[in-house]
N, C-alpha and C positions, 0 to 999 in steps of 0.2 A: 434544476436539479439533473445530473447525469450518472447512470450507474454502468457499471461493466463488471463481469464475473472475471477470475483470475485463478489460475492453479500455482500454488508455489511449488517450482521442481526443483530448486537447489538443494544441495546437499544437506545444510544446516538450518534451512526453513528460513523464517525471517528474525533471526537473531543477530546479535552484537553488529558484526561488521555491515551484512546486508541491510539489516534495519536502519543502520545510519545512512547508508546511501539512500535508502528509501525516503527517510525524513529529509535529508538535503535537498532531494529532489522537490518533494513535496512542497517545501518552504519557498520556492521559486514562483510558487502561484501565489495568486491572490485569493483565490477561492477557498471556502472552507472544505477541507476534505478529511473523510472518514474512511477507517476501515472497518467492514463488519464480517463477523464470524459466527456463525450459528446466529443468535440473537443479541450479541454482544456488539457494541457500535463504542468504536474510540477515535479521537482525534489522531490523525494520520500524520500530523507534526510534530507528534509527542512521544519520545523513546520510550518513556516508561508505559504509555498506553498501548503503544503497539509490541512493545515486549510481553504486556500483561495478558496478550491473547495466545501466546503460547504456539506460534503457528509454525507447524513442523513442513519436511517436505510431503506433498501431495494433498496439503490442504487446500479447498477451496475457500475464496473469499470473494467481498465484492467491494470494490472500491467506488466512494460516492464523491461527489463533488457539486456544490451550489457557489456560484459567482460568475462572473465575467469571464474567467477563462476554464470555466469547469470542464468544458470537452477536452481541451488540450491538456490540461491536468491529468484526468482519469486516463487517456489515450497514452500519454507519456508515461506514466506510473505503469501500467498494464506492459507495455512496451519494455521497460526496467524488469519487470518479473520475468516476463518470457525470455528474456536476454541469459536469465539465470545469474543477474549481476554480474555478468562478466567473468564467472569462477572457470 
């Protein structure tokens, strides 16, 4: 299991279009991937799950992965968040 923190810095948070980009990227990996905000953990490959967290700009989250490509998956998703989803 591999975990990293990330802070959402894009204007709209992790909603609609950015969430879709995030989920598409998460689905490229074989590992199970979760997003954790406060004490809630959801499947990072589920649009409904990700949107249910209500992640806005400035929110700190944990990205957690477990599987054969867990490190690559988490690092790639943290980089995507750091890029601001290319806004």
